[in-house]
All heavy atoms as TSV, in Angstrom:
chain	resi	resn	atom	element	x	y	z
A	1	MET	N	N	137.761	74.926	49.070
A	1	MET	CA	C	137.665	74.392	50.411
A	1	MET	C	C	137.293	75.509	51.385
A	1	MET	O	O	137.859	76.588	51.353
A	1	MET	CB	C	138.997	73.772	50.816
A	1	MET	CG	C	138.985	73.204	52.194
A	1	MET	SD	S	140.562	72.408	52.530
A	1	MET	CE	C	140.570	72.517	54.273
A	2	SER	N	N	136.347	75.246	52.244
A	2	SER	CA	C	135.919	76.213	53.247
A	2	SER	C	C	136.716	76.028	54.529
A	2	SER	O	O	137.204	74.941	54.816
A	2	SER	CB	C	134.436	76.012	53.562
A	2	SER	OG	O	133.667	76.216	52.419
A	3	SER	N	N	136.819	77.088	55.281
A	3	SER	CA	C	137.471	76.994	56.587
A	3	SER	C	C	136.823	77.998	57.530
A	3	SER	O	O	136.171	78.942	57.104
A	3	SER	CB	C	138.969	77.247	56.483
A	3	SER	OG	O	139.223	78.541	56.000
A	4	VAL	N	N	137.022	77.745	58.807
A	4	VAL	CA	C	136.500	78.630	59.842
A	4	VAL	C	C	137.676	79.044	60.722
A	4	VAL	O	O	138.497	78.208	61.119
A	4	VAL	CB	C	135.418	77.919	60.692
A	4	VAL	CG1	C	134.964	78.815	61.838
A	4	VAL	CG2	C	134.249	77.511	59.824
A	5	ALA	N	N	137.762	80.322	60.999
A	5	ALA	CA	C	138.841	80.845	61.830
A	5	ALA	C	C	138.272	81.362	63.146
A	5	ALA	O	O	137.094	81.704	63.244
A	5	ALA	CB	C	139.590	81.952	61.114
A	6	ARG	N	N	139.144	81.420	64.121
A	6	ARG	CA	C	138.788	81.967	65.424
A	6	ARG	C	C	139.845	82.988	65.805
A	6	ARG	O	O	140.993	82.896	65.379
A	6	ARG	CB	C	138.732	80.840	66.453
A	6	ARG	CG	C	138.345	81.349	67.814
A	6	ARG	CD	C	138.083	80.243	68.776
A	6	ARG	NE	N	137.771	80.856	70.058
A	6	ARG	CZ	C	137.030	80.296	70.964
A	6	ARG	NH1	N	136.524	79.104	70.744
A	6	ARG	NH2	N	136.790	80.902	72.095
A	7	VAL	N	N	139.460	83.944	66.627
A	7	VAL	CA	C	140.386	84.972	67.092
A	7	VAL	C	C	140.460	84.899	68.606
A	7	VAL	O	O	139.442	84.774	69.292
A	7	VAL	CB	C	139.918	86.378	66.652
A	7	VAL	CG1	C	140.832	87.455	67.217
A	7	VAL	CG2	C	139.850	86.466	65.137
A	8	THR	N	N	141.681	84.948	69.130
A	8	THR	CA	C	141.877	84.983	70.577
A	8	THR	C	C	142.779	86.165	70.918
A	8	THR	O	O	143.621	86.561	70.112
A	8	THR	CB	C	142.468	83.655	71.096
A	8	THR	OG1	O	142.433	83.643	72.514
A	8	THR	CG2	C	143.890	83.436	70.625
A	9	THR	N	N	142.596	86.721	72.085
A	9	THR	CA	C	143.364	87.894	72.514
A	9	THR	C	C	144.454	87.473	73.487
A	9	THR	O	O	144.192	86.738	74.437
A	9	THR	CB	C	142.437	88.915	73.197
A	9	THR	OG1	O	141.385	89.258	72.299
A	9	THR	CG2	C	143.192	90.160	73.594
A	10	ILE	N	N	145.682	87.936	73.228
A	10	ILE	CA	C	146.794	87.671	74.137
A	10	ILE	C	C	147.546	88.982	74.382
A	10	ILE	O	O	147.458	89.913	73.589
A	10	ILE	CB	C	147.764	86.610	73.596
A	10	ILE	CG1	C	148.481	87.118	72.340
A	10	ILE	CG2	C	147.070	85.295	73.328
A	10	ILE	CD1	C	149.724	86.344	72.022
A	11	THR	N	N	148.300	89.020	75.462
A	11	THR	CA	C	149.192	90.140	75.743
A	11	THR	C	C	150.588	89.583	75.938
A	11	THR	O	O	150.776	88.599	76.646
A	11	THR	CB	C	148.746	90.908	77.000
A	11	THR	OG1	O	147.404	91.370	76.799
A	11	THR	CG2	C	149.639	92.098	77.271
A	12	ALA	N	N	151.566	90.202	75.272
A	12	ALA	CA	C	152.957	89.756	75.359
A	12	ALA	C	C	153.838	90.932	75.796
A	12	ALA	O	O	153.532	92.086	75.500
A	12	ALA	CB	C	153.419	89.226	74.010
A	13	PHE	N	N	154.929	90.596	76.456
A	13	PHE	CA	C	155.820	91.601	77.032
A	13	PHE	C	C	157.245	91.412	76.551
A	13	PHE	O	O	157.662	90.297	76.259
A	13	PHE	CB	C	155.808	91.504	78.564
A	13	PHE	CG	C	154.431	91.606	79.154
A	13	PHE	CD1	C	153.657	90.477	79.352
A	13	PHE	CD2	C	153.908	92.838	79.498
A	13	PHE	CE1	C	152.389	90.567	79.885
A	13	PHE	CE2	C	152.628	92.937	80.028
A	13	PHE	CZ	C	151.874	91.806	80.230
A	14	SER	N	N	158.005	92.510	76.501
A	14	SER	CA	C	159.418	92.466	76.130
A	14	SER	C	C	160.164	93.541	76.905
A	14	SER	O	O	159.596	94.594	77.206
A	14	SER	CB	C	159.590	92.710	74.632
A	14	SER	OG	O	160.959	92.888	74.292
A	15	GLU	N	N	161.416	93.285	77.155
A	15	GLU	CA	C	162.269	94.289	77.802
A	15	GLU	C	C	163.071	95.077	76.772
A	15	GLU	O	O	163.896	95.907	77.148
A	15	GLU	CB	C	163.212	93.614	78.799
A	15	GLU	CG	C	162.483	92.991	79.976
A	15	GLU	CD	C	163.412	92.289	80.955
A	15	GLU	OE1	O	164.605	92.119	80.640
A	15	GLU	OE2	O	162.929	91.915	82.033
A	16	THR	N	N	162.820	94.819	75.454
A	16	THR	CA	C	163.614	95.499	74.432
A	16	THR	C	C	162.817	96.352	73.447
A	16	THR	O	O	163.281	97.424	73.072
A	16	THR	CB	C	164.463	94.490	73.627
A	16	THR	OG1	O	163.599	93.512	73.055
A	16	THR	CG2	C	165.487	93.806	74.505
A	17	SER	N	N	161.629	95.880	72.977
A	17	SER	CA	C	160.910	96.653	71.957
A	17	SER	C	C	159.504	96.103	71.716
A	17	SER	O	O	159.186	94.988	72.121
A	17	SER	CB	C	161.670	96.618	70.624
A	17	SER	OG	O	161.654	95.315	70.082
A	18	PHE	N	N	158.695	96.923	71.013
A	18	PHE	CA	C	157.374	96.452	70.588
A	18	PHE	C	C	157.525	95.290	69.614
A	18	PHE	O	O	156.790	94.323	69.666
A	18	PHE	CB	C	156.571	97.569	69.932
A	18	PHE	CG	C	156.029	98.587	70.894
A	18	PHE	CD1	C	156.329	99.922	70.749
A	18	PHE	CD2	C	155.195	98.205	71.937
A	18	PHE	CE1	C	155.819	100.866	71.632
A	18	PHE	CE2	C	154.676	99.141	72.824
A	18	PHE	CZ	C	154.991	100.471	72.668
A	19	GLU	N	N	158.469	95.411	68.684
A	19	GLU	CA	C	158.688	94.359	67.681
A	19	GLU	C	C	158.998	93.026	68.359
A	19	GLU	O	O	158.475	91.982	67.965
A	19	GLU	CB	C	159.824	94.761	66.743
A	19	GLU	CG	C	160.050	93.770	65.621
A	19	GLU	CD	C	161.130	94.231	64.654
A	19	GLU	OE1	O	161.340	95.439	64.499
A	19	GLU	OE2	O	161.762	93.351	64.049
A	20	ASP	N	N	159.832	93.063	69.381
A	20	ASP	CA	C	160.169	91.836	70.113
A	20	ASP	C	C	158.949	91.305	70.854
A	20	ASP	O	O	158.728	90.087	70.892
A	20	ASP	CB	C	161.313	92.098	71.091
A	20	ASP	CG	C	161.803	90.829	71.758
A	20	ASP	OD1	O	162.133	89.858	71.032
A	20	ASP	OD2	O	161.830	90.786	73.000
A	21	ALA	N	N	158.139	92.170	71.418
A	21	ALA	CA	C	156.925	91.734	72.122
A	21	ALA	C	C	155.976	91.021	71.160
A	21	ALA	O	O	155.388	89.993	71.502
A	21	ALA	CB	C	156.236	92.924	72.782
A	22	VAL	N	N	155.843	91.550	69.926
A	22	VAL	CA	C	154.998	90.891	68.921
A	22	VAL	C	C	155.570	89.515	68.587
A	22	VAL	O	O	154.840	88.521	68.543
A	22	VAL	CB	C	154.871	91.756	67.645
A	22	VAL	CG1	C	154.202	90.970	66.524
A	22	VAL	CG2	C	154.101	93.033	67.936
A	23	ALA	N	N	156.872	89.441	68.360
A	23	ALA	CA	C	157.513	88.161	68.019
A	23	ALA	C	C	157.336	87.141	69.142
A	23	ALA	O	O	157.042	85.965	68.884
A	23	ALA	CB	C	158.991	88.382	67.719
A	24	VAL	N	N	157.479	87.579	70.382
A	24	VAL	CA	C	157.287	86.694	71.537
A	24	VAL	C	C	155.852	86.193	71.584
A	24	VAL	O	O	155.599	84.998	71.794
A	24	VAL	CB	C	157.651	87.434	72.850
A	24	VAL	CG1	C	157.164	86.676	74.074
A	24	VAL	CG2	C	159.146	87.673	72.931
A	25	GLY	N	N	154.896	87.087	71.361
A	25	GLY	CA	C	153.489	86.709	71.397
A	25	GLY	C	C	153.117	85.713	70.313
A	25	GLY	O	O	152.413	84.734	70.565
A	26	ILE	N	N	153.607	85.945	69.097
A	26	ILE	CA	C	153.304	85.033	67.988
A	26	ILE	C	C	153.968	83.680	68.217
A	26	ILE	O	O	153.345	82.628	68.017
A	26	ILE	CB	C	153.749	85.636	66.642
A	26	ILE	CG1	C	152.937	86.893	66.325
A	26	ILE	CG2	C	153.627	84.609	65.517
A	26	ILE	CD1	C	151.442	86.661	66.204
A	27	ALA	N	N	155.213	83.682	68.641
A	27	ALA	CA	C	155.921	82.420	68.888
A	27	ALA	C	C	155.216	81.598	69.962
A	27	ALA	O	O	155.020	80.384	69.815
A	27	ALA	CB	C	157.364	82.699	69.291
A	28	ARG	N	N	154.795	82.254	71.028
A	28	ARG	CA	C	154.110	81.539	72.113
A	28	ARG	C	C	152.747	81.042	71.659
A	28	ARG	O	O	152.339	79.917	72.003
A	28	ARG	CB	C	153.972	82.442	73.334
A	28	ARG	CG	C	153.301	81.796	74.515
A	28	ARG	CD	C	154.114	80.585	75.005
A	28	ARG	NE	N	153.454	79.927	76.107
A	28	ARG	CZ	C	152.542	78.952	75.983
A	28	ARG	NH1	N	152.199	78.504	74.791
A	28	ARG	NH2	N	151.991	78.420	77.046
A	29	SER	N	N	152.028	81.840	70.892
A	29	SER	CA	C	150.726	81.418	70.374
A	29	SER	C	C	150.862	80.177	69.509
A	29	SER	O	O	150.056	79.253	69.592
A	29	SER	CB	C	150.092	82.534	69.541
A	29	SER	OG	O	149.788	83.629	70.341
A	30	ALA	N	N	151.882	80.171	68.662
A	30	ALA	CA	C	152.091	79.047	67.745
A	30	ALA	C	C	152.436	77.751	68.487
A	30	ALA	O	O	152.209	76.667	67.965
A	30	ALA	CB	C	153.180	79.386	66.735
A	31	GLU	N	N	152.967	77.866	69.701
A	31	GLU	CA	C	153.250	76.671	70.510
A	31	GLU	C	C	151.960	76.016	70.998
A	31	GLU	O	O	151.903	74.802	71.171
A	31	GLU	CB	C	154.099	77.029	71.732
A	31	GLU	CG	C	155.533	77.370	71.422
A	31	GLU	CD	C	156.303	77.764	72.675
A	31	GLU	OE1	O	155.838	77.476	73.802
A	31	GLU	OE2	O	157.368	78.373	72.534
A	32	THR	N	N	150.940	76.812	71.255
A	32	THR	CA	C	149.687	76.319	71.838
A	32	THR	C	C	148.587	76.129	70.810
A	32	THR	O	O	147.821	75.179	70.890
A	32	THR	CB	C	149.198	77.310	72.916
A	32	THR	OG1	O	150.228	77.483	73.884
A	32	THR	CG2	C	147.945	76.810	73.599
A	33	LEU	N	N	148.493	77.038	69.851
A	33	LEU	CA	C	147.415	77.016	68.864
A	33	LEU	C	C	147.915	76.447	67.540
A	33	LEU	O	O	149.001	76.800	67.086
A	33	LEU	CB	C	146.895	78.433	68.618
A	33	LEU	CG	C	146.401	79.197	69.845
A	33	LEU	CD1	C	146.151	80.654	69.473
A	33	LEU	CD2	C	145.147	78.546	70.396
A	34	ARG	N	N	147.112	75.596	66.918
A	34	ARG	CA	C	147.430	75.093	65.584
A	34	ARG	C	C	146.810	76.025	64.553
A	34	ARG	O	O	145.744	76.586	64.766
A	34	ARG	CB	C	146.877	73.683	65.399
A	34	ARG	CG	C	147.574	72.644	66.244
A	34	ARG	CD	C	147.034	71.240	65.976
A	34	ARG	NE	N	145.585	71.126	66.176
A	34	ARG	CZ	C	144.989	70.930	67.355
A	34	ARG	NH1	N	145.722	70.849	68.448
A	34	ARG	NH2	N	143.682	70.814	67.433
A	35	GLY	N	N	147.473	76.194	63.436
A	35	GLY	CA	C	146.902	76.954	62.332
A	35	GLY	C	C	146.896	78.458	62.503
A	35	GLY	O	O	146.021	79.136	61.969
A	36	VAL	N	N	147.874	79.016	63.230
A	36	VAL	CA	C	147.947	80.472	63.380
A	36	VAL	C	C	148.226	81.082	62.011
A	36	VAL	O	O	149.163	80.689	61.315
A	36	VAL	CB	C	149.041	80.880	64.388
A	36	VAL	CG1	C	149.245	82.386	64.402
A	36	VAL	CG2	C	148.697	80.376	65.785
A	37	LYS	N	N	147.380	82.024	61.598
A	37	LYS	CA	C	147.480	82.632	60.271
A	37	LYS	C	C	147.841	84.106	60.286
A	37	LYS	O	O	148.245	84.663	59.272
A	37	LYS	CB	C	146.159	82.459	59.514
A	37	LYS	CG	C	145.794	81.027	59.251
A	37	LYS	CD	C	146.829	80.355	58.377
A	37	LYS	CE	C	146.490	78.903	58.148
A	37	LYS	NZ	N	147.559	78.185	57.463
A	38	GLY	N	N	147.688	84.767	61.408
A	38	GLY	CA	C	148.006	86.187	61.463
A	38	GLY	C	C	147.617	86.794	62.799
A	38	GLY	O	O	147.076	86.113	63.671
A	39	ALA	N	N	147.928	88.076	62.932
A	39	ALA	CA	C	147.598	88.777	64.175
A	39	ALA	C	C	147.440	90.262	63.891
A	39	ALA	O	O	148.024	90.799	62.945
A	39	ALA	CB	C	148.676	88.554	65.220
A	40	TRP	N	N	146.644	90.904	64.722
A	40	TRP	CA	C	146.425	92.333	64.660
A	40	TRP	C	C	146.889	92.920	65.983
A	40	TRP	O	O	146.524	92.425	67.058
A	40	TRP	CB	C	144.937	92.595	64.437
A	40	TRP	CG	C	144.512	94.016	64.587
A	40	TRP	CD1	C	144.984	95.099	63.895
A	40	TRP	CD2	C	143.513	94.530	65.477
A	40	TRP	NE1	N	144.346	96.243	64.300
A	40	TRP	CE2	C	143.429	95.916	65.282
A	40	TRP	CE3	C	142.687	93.941	66.420
A	40	TRP	CZ2	C	142.562	96.724	65.984
A	40	TRP	CZ3	C	141.812	94.752	67.127
A	40	TRP	CH2	C	141.758	96.125	66.900
A	41	VAL	N	N	147.727	93.945	65.917
A	41	VAL	CA	C	148.176	94.620	67.133
A	41	VAL	C	C	147.063	95.575	67.554
A	41	VAL	O	O	146.816	96.591	66.909
A	41	VAL	CB	C	149.501	95.374	66.920
A	41	VAL	CG1	C	149.909	96.091	68.204
A	41	VAL	CG2	C	150.597	94.420	66.464
A	42	LYS	N	N	146.381	95.213	68.630
A	42	LYS	CA	C	145.240	95.989	69.104
A	42	LYS	C	C	145.676	97.156	69.992
A	42	LYS	O	O	145.078	98.218	69.975
A	42	LYS	CB	C	144.306	95.057	69.880
A	42	LYS	CG	C	143.047	95.695	70.371
A	42	LYS	CD	C	142.156	94.667	71.030
A	42	LYS	CE	C	140.871	95.292	71.521
A	42	LYS	NZ	N	140.023	94.294	72.175
A	43	GLU	N	N	146.734	96.944	70.765
A	43	GLU	CA	C	147.146	97.962	71.731
A	43	GLU	C	C	148.639	97.842	72.007
A	43	GLU	O	O	149.195	96.741	72.000
A	43	GLU	CB	C	146.364	97.748	73.024
A	43	GLU	CG	C	146.572	98.787	74.077
A	43	GLU	CD	C	145.616	98.575	75.248
A	43	GLU	OE1	O	145.658	97.490	75.861
A	43	GLU	OE2	O	144.841	99.496	75.535
A	44	GLN	N	N	149.276	98.976	72.246
A	44	GLN	CA	C	150.677	99.019	72.644
A	44	GLN	C	C	150.783	99.851	73.919
A	44	GLN	O	O	150.141	100.887	74.026
A	44	GLN	CB	C	151.543	99.664	71.562
A	44	GLN	CG	C	151.607	98.904	70.267
A	44	GLN	CD	C	152.471	99.624	69.235
A	44	GLN	OE1	O	152.458	100.841	69.137
A	44	GLN	NE2	N	153.206	98.850	68.468
A	45	LYS	N	N	151.601	99.372	74.840
A	45	LYS	CA	C	151.821	100.106	76.095
A	45	LYS	C	C	153.290	100.002	76.487
A	45	LYS	O	O	153.979	99.059	76.090
A	45	LYS	CB	C	150.993	99.498	77.230
A	45	LYS	CG	C	149.508	99.653	77.107
A	45	LYS	CD	C	148.833	99.050	78.334
A	45	LYS	CE	C	147.334	99.112	78.239
A	45	LYS	NZ	N	146.692	98.521	79.424
A	46	VAL	N	N	153.716	100.937	77.292
A	46	VAL	CA	C	155.053	100.857	77.882
A	46	VAL	C	C	154.945	101.033	79.390
A	46	VAL	O	O	154.022	101.684	79.884
A	46	VAL	CB	C	156.027	101.923	77.312
A	46	VAL	CG1	C	156.310	101.659	75.847
A	46	VAL	CG2	C	155.522	103.328	77.528
A	47	LYS	N	N	155.901	100.429	80.083
A	47	LYS	CA	C	156.012	100.602	81.532
A	47	LYS	C	C	157.218	101.504	81.762
A	47	LYS	O	O	158.296	101.273	81.199
A	47	LYS	CB	C	156.224	99.244	82.202
A	47	LYS	CG	C	156.346	99.318	83.705
A	47	LYS	CD	C	156.508	97.918	84.288
A	47	LYS	CE	C	156.708	97.956	85.777
A	47	LYS	NZ	N	156.914	96.603	86.323
A	48	VAL	N	N	157.030	102.534	82.567
A	48	VAL	CA	C	158.085	103.511	82.821
A	48	VAL	C	C	158.485	103.462	84.284
A	48	VAL	O	O	157.628	103.441	85.172
A	48	VAL	CB	C	157.610	104.937	82.438
A	48	VAL	CG1	C	158.677	105.971	82.770
A	48	VAL	CG2	C	157.236	104.999	80.973
A	49	GLU	N	N	159.796	103.424	84.507
A	49	GLU	CA	C	160.347	103.514	85.864
A	49	GLU	C	C	161.509	104.493	85.842
A	49	GLU	O	O	162.393	104.390	84.982
A	49	GLU	CB	C	160.825	102.140	86.346
A	49	GLU	CG	C	159.705	101.163	86.616
A	49	GLU	CD	C	160.208	99.808	87.096
A	49	GLU	OE1	O	161.438	99.604	87.217
A	49	GLU	OE2	O	159.353	98.929	87.317
A	50	GLY	N	N	161.493	105.434	86.736
A	50	GLY	CA	C	162.579	106.408	86.821
A	50	GLY	C	C	162.762	107.231	85.560
A	50	GLY	O	O	163.877	107.624	85.229
A	51	GLY	N	N	161.687	107.456	84.832
A	51	GLY	CA	C	161.763	108.263	83.626
A	51	GLY	C	C	162.215	107.522	82.380
A	51	GLY	O	O	162.382	108.130	81.325
A	52	SER	N	N	162.419	106.213	82.486
A	52	SER	CA	C	162.854	105.412	81.340
A	52	SER	C	C	161.889	104.268	81.086
A	52	SER	O	O	161.293	103.725	82.022
A	52	SER	CB	C	164.247	104.824	81.594
A	52	SER	OG	O	165.197	105.842	81.741
A	53	VAL	N	N	161.771	103.894	79.822
A	53	VAL	CA	C	160.944	102.743	79.464
A	53	VAL	C	C	161.688	101.471	79.870
A	53	VAL	O	O	162.844	101.277	79.501
A	53	VAL	CB	C	160.641	102.717	77.950
A	53	VAL	CG1	C	159.849	101.475	77.583
A	53	VAL	CG2	C	159.890	103.967	77.530
A	54	VAL	N	N	161.009	100.635	80.645
A	54	VAL	CA	C	161.623	99.385	81.099
A	54	VAL	C	C	160.922	98.149	80.549
A	54	VAL	O	O	161.445	97.038	80.649
A	54	VAL	CB	C	161.667	99.304	82.643
A	54	VAL	CG1	C	162.573	100.392	83.212
A	54	VAL	CG2	C	160.283	99.384	83.250
A	55	GLU	N	N	159.719	98.343	79.954
A	55	GLU	CA	C	158.993	97.200	79.400
A	55	GLU	C	C	158.016	97.679	78.321
A	55	GLU	O	O	157.368	98.693	78.479
A	55	GLU	CB	C	158.226	96.491	80.508
A	55	GLU	CG	C	157.488	95.242	80.068
A	55	GLU	CD	C	156.779	94.586	81.237
A	55	GLU	OE1	O	155.702	95.078	81.626
A	55	GLU	OE2	O	157.322	93.604	81.763
A	56	TRP	N	N	157.976	96.924	77.233
A	56	TRP	CA	C	157.045	97.165	76.142
A	56	TRP	C	C	156.037	96.025	76.142
A	56	TRP	O	O	156.413	94.864	76.337
A	56	TRP	CB	C	157.774	97.166	74.801
A	56	TRP	CG	C	158.674	98.347	74.588
A	56	TRP	CD1	C	158.402	99.439	73.815
A	56	TRP	CD2	C	159.983	98.569	75.117
A	56	TRP	NE1	N	159.455	100.327	73.837
A	56	TRP	CE2	C	160.449	99.814	74.631
A	56	TRP	CE3	C	160.825	97.857	75.972
A	56	TRP	CZ2	C	161.686	100.338	74.940
A	56	TRP	CZ3	C	162.060	98.374	76.293
A	56	TRP	CH2	C	162.478	99.608	75.786
A	57	SER	N	N	154.762	96.345	75.915
A	57	SER	CA	C	153.759	95.278	75.845
A	57	SER	C	C	152.816	95.536	74.674
A	57	SER	O	O	152.591	96.677	74.276
A	57	SER	CB	C	152.968	95.159	77.145
A	57	SER	OG	O	152.127	96.270	77.332
A	58	VAL	N	N	152.316	94.437	74.109
A	58	VAL	CA	C	151.349	94.512	73.022
A	58	VAL	C	C	150.186	93.587	73.330
A	58	VAL	O	O	150.371	92.513	73.913
A	58	VAL	CB	C	151.959	94.130	71.653
A	58	VAL	CG1	C	152.962	95.159	71.203
A	58	VAL	CG2	C	152.570	92.751	71.674
A	59	THR	N	N	149.003	94.017	72.970
A	59	THR	CA	C	147.832	93.155	73.010
A	59	THR	C	C	147.557	92.765	71.569
A	59	THR	O	O	147.421	93.631	70.701
A	59	THR	CB	C	146.620	93.884	73.627
A	59	THR	OG1	O	146.975	94.273	74.962
A	59	THR	CG2	C	145.403	92.977	73.654
A	60	LEU	N	N	147.524	91.458	71.318
A	60	LEU	CA	C	147.357	90.927	69.969
A	60	LEU	C	C	146.038	90.190	69.832
A	60	LEU	O	O	145.627	89.482	70.758
A	60	LEU	CB	C	148.483	89.939	69.633
A	60	LEU	CG	C	149.916	90.450	69.698
A	60	LEU	CD1	C	150.892	89.287	69.550
A	60	LEU	CD2	C	150.156	91.475	68.615
A	61	GLU	N	N	145.404	90.340	68.692
A	61	GLU	CA	C	144.250	89.539	68.305
A	61	GLU	C	C	144.817	88.498	67.336
A	61	GLU	O	O	145.138	88.815	66.187
A	61	GLU	CB	C	143.195	90.395	67.618
A	61	GLU	CG	C	142.602	91.479	68.487
A	61	GLU	CD	C	141.586	90.952	69.478
A	61	GLU	OE1	O	141.006	89.884	69.237
A	61	GLU	OE2	O	141.367	91.626	70.499
A	62	VAL	N	N	144.994	87.273	67.805
A	62	VAL	CA	C	145.619	86.211	67.008
A	62	VAL	C	C	144.541	85.396	66.307
A	62	VAL	O	O	143.603	84.914	66.948
A	62	VAL	CB	C	146.486	85.295	67.904
A	62	VAL	CG1	C	147.132	84.187	67.076
A	62	VAL	CG2	C	147.557	86.111	68.632
A	63	THR	N	N	144.676	85.239	64.977
A	63	THR	CA	C	143.735	84.477	64.178
A	63	THR	C	C	144.310	83.101	63.872
A	63	THR	O	O	145.452	82.989	63.434
A	63	THR	CB	C	143.439	85.205	62.849
A	63	THR	OG1	O	142.952	86.510	63.147
A	63	THR	CG2	C	142.411	84.449	62.021
A	64	PHE	N	N	143.493	82.069	64.108
A	64	PHE	CA	C	143.922	80.712	63.770
A	64	PHE	C	C	142.748	79.949	63.163
A	64	PHE	O	O	141.587	80.234	63.456
A	64	PHE	CB	C	144.491	79.966	64.977
A	64	PHE	CG	C	143.547	79.820	66.145
A	64	PHE	CD1	C	142.872	78.631	66.354
A	64	PHE	CD2	C	143.325	80.867	67.028
A	64	PHE	CE1	C	142.007	78.482	67.429
A	64	PHE	CE2	C	142.471	80.736	68.104
A	64	PHE	CZ	C	141.804	79.529	68.309
A	65	VAL	N	N	143.060	79.010	62.270
A	65	VAL	CA	C	142.043	78.246	61.563
A	65	VAL	C	C	141.708	76.997	62.376
A	65	VAL	O	O	142.609	76.294	62.857
A	65	VAL	CB	C	142.530	77.861	60.154
A	65	VAL	CG1	C	141.515	76.973	59.454
A	65	VAL	CG2	C	142.788	79.111	59.337
A	66	LEU	N	N	140.421	76.751	62.554
A	66	LEU	CA	C	139.973	75.577	63.313
A	66	LEU	C	C	140.161	74.309	62.494
A	66	LEU	O	O	140.031	74.315	61.271
A	66	LEU	CB	C	138.497	75.726	63.701
A	66	LEU	CG	C	138.172	76.934	64.575
A	66	LEU	CD1	C	136.659	77.002	64.799
A	66	LEU	CD2	C	138.904	76.882	65.897
A	67	ASP	N	N	140.495	73.213	63.181
A	67	ASP	CA	C	140.642	71.913	62.534
A	67	ASP	C	C	139.302	71.456	61.977
A	67	ASP	O	O	138.252	71.772	62.515
A	67	ASP	CB	C	141.148	70.861	63.528
A	67	ASP	CG	C	142.571	71.112	63.965
A	67	ASP	OD1	O	143.301	71.844	63.263
A	67	ASP	OD2	O	142.973	70.581	65.021
A	68	ASP	N	N	139.375	70.667	60.901
A	68	ASP	CA	C	138.165	70.081	60.320
A	68	ASP	C	C	137.599	68.994	61.200
A	68	ASP	O	O	138.238	68.352	61.939
A	68	ASP	CB	C	138.448	69.498	58.938
A	68	ASP	CG	C	138.754	70.603	57.938
A	68	ASP	OD1	O	138.269	71.730	58.136
A	68	ASP	OD2	O	139.473	70.322	56.971
């Protein structure tokens, strides 16, 4: 069986870690997109205030399979 996939870019944020930001991004993607099959972490960033990290963010390339 053949299939066609598409990739979309999203950015997700967390106040605790990169791992949590990825989980938040995938969970949110799965709510909107059908057939999510994987993701690639394209970029990681942190927001710093007062010398401490206060926010972690990831840019994800989310792959999902298109409906027939």
